[in-house]
C-alpha positions as CSV (number, residue, x, y, z in Angstrom):
1,M,-84.0,-155.7,29.6
2,I,-86.6,-158.2,28.0
3,F,-89.7,-157.4,26.0
4,I,-92.9,-158.4,27.8
5,E,-95.4,-159.1,25.4
6,Q,-98.9,-157.6,25.4
7,V,-101.6,-160.1,25.9
8,D,-105.0,-158.7,26.3
9,Y,-105.9,-160.7,29.5
10,A,-108.5,-158.0,30.3
11,R,-110.5,-158.9,27.4
12,I,-110.4,-162.7,28.4
13,I,-111.4,-162.1,32.0
14,R,-114.2,-159.7,31.2
15,A,-116.0,-162.6,29.6
16,V,-116.7,-164.2,33.0
17,P,-120.3,-164.1,33.7
18,I,-122.1,-163.2,36.8
19,R,-125.3,-164.5,38.5
20,S,-125.8,-162.0,41.5
21,C,-126.1,-158.4,41.9
22,H,-124.9,-158.1,45.4
23,M,-121.6,-156.6,46.2
24,T,-118.8,-159.1,45.2
25,K,-115.4,-158.9,46.7
26,L,-112.1,-160.6,46.2
27,Y,-109.8,-161.0,49.3
28,F,-106.2,-161.4,48.4
29,V,-104.1,-162.6,51.4
30,R,-100.2,-163.0,51.4
31,H,-99.1,-165.8,53.6
32,A,-98.1,-165.1,57.2
33,E,-94.4,-164.9,58.4
34,T,-92.2,-168.0,57.8
35,R,-89.5,-169.4,59.8
36,I,-86.6,-169.4,57.5
37,D,-84.6,-172.7,57.1
38,A,-81.5,-172.3,55.0
39,D,-81.4,-176.2,54.8
40,A,-84.7,-176.7,53.5
41,A,-86.5,-175.7,50.3
42,P,-88.5,-172.4,50.7
43,D,-91.7,-174.5,49.5
44,R,-91.3,-176.4,52.7
45,W,-90.8,-173.3,55.0
46,E,-93.4,-173.3,57.9
47,L,-95.0,-170.4,59.7
48,T,-93.5,-168.8,62.9
49,D,-95.3,-169.2,66.1
50,S,-96.6,-165.7,66.0
51,A,-98.3,-166.3,62.6
52,Y,-101.9,-167.3,64.2
53,G,-102.0,-163.9,66.1
54,A,-100.8,-161.9,63.4
55,V,-103.6,-163.4,61.1
56,V,-106.4,-162.7,63.8
57,K,-104.9,-159.0,64.0
58,M,-105.2,-158.6,60.2
59,F,-108.9,-159.6,60.1
60,N,-109.8,-157.2,63.0
61,G,-112.6,-155.1,61.8
62,I,-113.1,-157.0,58.6
63,S,-116.4,-159.1,58.2
64,T,-115.7,-162.6,56.6
65,D,-119.4,-163.5,56.6
66,S,-119.9,-163.1,52.8
67,I,-116.7,-165.0,51.9
68,D,-117.8,-168.2,50.2
69,C,-114.5,-170.1,49.9
70,I,-110.7,-169.8,50.5
71,Y,-108.4,-170.6,47.5
72,Y,-104.9,-171.3,48.5
73,S,-101.5,-172.1,47.2
74,P,-100.3,-175.6,48.0
75,L,-96.8,-174.3,49.2
76,Q,-96.5,-174.9,53.0
77,K,-96.7,-171.1,54.3
78,A,-99.9,-170.5,52.2
79,S,-101.5,-173.8,53.3
80,Q,-101.0,-173.2,56.8
81,T,-102.2,-169.6,56.5
82,A,-105.4,-170.9,54.9
83,D,-105.8,-173.5,57.6
84,I,-105.7,-170.8,60.2
85,I,-108.3,-168.7,58.4
86,S,-110.5,-171.7,57.6
87,N,-110.5,-172.8,61.3
88,I,-111.1,-169.5,62.8
89,Y,-114.0,-168.3,60.4
90,G,-115.2,-171.7,59.2
91,I,-114.9,-171.1,55.6
92,V,-114.3,-174.0,53.3
93,K,-110.9,-174.1,51.5
94,V,-109.7,-175.4,48.0
95,E,-106.1,-175.9,47.1
96,R,-105.0,-174.5,43.6
97,D,-101.6,-175.2,42.2
98,C,-101.9,-172.1,39.9
99,L,-101.7,-170.0,43.0
100,K,-98.2,-171.0,43.9
101,E,-95.2,-168.5,44.0
102,A,-93.1,-167.8,41.0
103,E,-90.7,-170.7,40.9
104,R,-87.1,-170.0,41.8
105,H,-84.1,-171.8,40.2
106,F,-81.5,-171.1,43.0
107,P,-80.7,-172.4,46.5
108,Y,-81.1,-170.2,49.6
109,V,-79.5,-167.0,49.5
110,E,-79.3,-164.1,52.1
111,H,-82.1,-161.7,52.2
112,G,-80.2,-158.8,50.4
113,T,-79.3,-161.0,47.5
114,F,-82.8,-162.2,47.3
115,T,-84.4,-158.8,47.3
116,R,-82.0,-157.8,44.5
117,Y,-83.1,-160.8,42.3
118,V,-86.8,-159.9,42.9
119,D,-86.4,-156.3,42.1
120,Q,-84.6,-157.1,38.7
121,Y,-87.1,-159.8,37.9
122,L,-90.2,-157.6,38.5
123,S,-88.4,-154.6,36.8
124,G,-88.6,-156.8,33.6
125,H,-84.9,-157.9,33.5
126,E,-84.1,-161.3,31.8
127,D,-83.7,-163.4,35.0
128,K,-83.0,-167.1,34.8
129,N,-83.3,-167.4,38.6
130,F,-87.1,-167.2,38.3
131,E,-89.9,-168.7,36.3
132,R,-90.5,-166.8,33.1
133,Y,-92.5,-163.5,34.1
134,N,-94.9,-163.8,31.2
135,D,-95.7,-167.3,32.2
136,V,-96.3,-166.3,35.9
137,R,-98.6,-163.5,34.7
138,E,-100.4,-165.8,32.3
139,R,-100.6,-168.5,35.1
140,I,-102.1,-166.2,37.9
141,V,-104.5,-164.3,35.7
142,S,-106.0,-167.4,34.2
143,C,-106.1,-169.0,37.6
144,V,-108.1,-165.9,39.1
145,T,-110.3,-166.1,36.1
146,D,-111.2,-169.6,36.7
147,I,-111.8,-168.9,40.4
148,L,-114.2,-166.1,39.6
149,R,-116.0,-168.3,37.0
150,E,-116.6,-170.9,39.6
151,S,-117.7,-168.6,42.2
152,M,-120.0,-166.5,39.9
153,G,-121.0,-163.6,42.2
154,K,-119.9,-165.0,45.4
155,S,-117.1,-163.3,47.3
156,V,-114.0,-165.4,47.6
157,M,-110.7,-165.4,49.4
158,V,-107.2,-166.2,47.7
159,V,-104.1,-167.0,49.8
160,S,-100.8,-166.6,47.9
161,H,-97.4,-165.3,47.7
162,G,-95.6,-161.9,47.6
163,I,-94.1,-162.1,43.8
164,V,-97.1,-163.8,42.1
165,I,-99.5,-161.3,43.9
166,T,-97.5,-158.4,42.5
167,V,-97.4,-159.7,39.2
168,L,-101.2,-160.0,39.1
169,Y,-101.7,-156.5,40.7
170,R,-99.2,-155.0,38.1
171,H,-101.3,-156.6,35.3
172,L,-104.7,-155.2,36.9
173,I,-103.4,-151.8,37.7
174,G,-101.0,-151.1,35.1
175,T,-97.9,-149.0,34.9
176,A,-98.9,-146.8,37.9
177,L,-97.7,-149.7,40.1
178,D,-94.0,-149.5,41.1
179,P,-92.4,-152.9,40.3
180,I,-90.6,-152.9,43.6
181,S,-93.7,-152.2,45.5
182,W,-93.7,-155.8,46.5
183,K,-91.4,-154.7,49.5
184,T,-94.4,-153.1,51.0
185,L,-96.4,-156.3,51.4
186,K,-96.4,-157.6,54.9
187,M,-96.5,-161.1,56.1
188,P,-99.5,-161.7,56.6
189,D,-101.2,-159.1,54.4
190,L,-104.6,-158.5,53.1
191,S,-106.2,-156.6,50.1
192,V,-109.8,-156.3,49.2
193,I,-111.0,-155.6,45.9
194,D,-114.6,-154.5,45.2
195,L,-115.4,-156.1,42.0
196,D,-118.6,-153.9,41.6
197,T,-116.8,-150.6,41.7
198,G,-113.3,-151.8,40.3
199,M,-111.5,-150.3,43.4
200,V,-109.0,-151.8,45.7
201,E,-110.9,-150.6,48.7
202,R,-108.6,-151.7,51.6
203,G,-105.0,-153.1,52.3
204,F,-102.2,-153.3,50.2
205,Y,-102.5,-151.2,46.9
206,S,-105.5,-149.7,48.2
207,G,-106.9,-146.7,46.4
208,Y,-106.0,-148.1,42.9
209,R,-108.7,-148.9,40.1
210,I,-108.2,-152.2,38.5
211,R,-109.0,-153.4,35.1
212,P,-112.4,-155.0,34.8
213,L,-112.7,-158.5,36.2
214,I,-116.1,-159.5,35.3
215,K,-118.4,-158.6,32.6
216,G,-121.0,-156.3,33.7
217,K,-119.1,-155.0,36.7
218,Q,-117.7,-151.5,37.0
């Protein structure tokens, strides 16, 4: 087991100012389903033909009118997912390198092996197969902090990846979130955080209260 140092990121991100009193929401999207290619790097995997319809279905009943911008990971699967959403709903998109998936240091492996690697990684085991856990956590928390600082009271969407999203939510929710809960995330999948109440109000990890993200909220 490795020791995961305790850094008070909550104190850092509580310092983000706001300029609006309207309901502010953070929409987190996991990319749509990918077409696995054992001969290509996972960063280059593209979406399946069913991805478009799956994204449309995911947003059924959800209003996107208040979303000011889509921030997305540069990896192909996230970029293509952001393109679909942007084209359908006419939302401006901005690429952010800090939203990319936890880096993996191994070639293609079968699904069962990959799942075992991720379970061990998210459980806190020393694992040289991936980018250092604490570095991933610091990167994604800082990234979301910067996004919220720039949006200042506007609702935004983030399109990213399963592992890094789980790392972020484990930080925001705390020990109540099972480290292997990443397996419940679908492709695509959506989570909506109400930043005024501090509740995950819809989608994956719904019903949990998060640590404050913006000073003056919650």
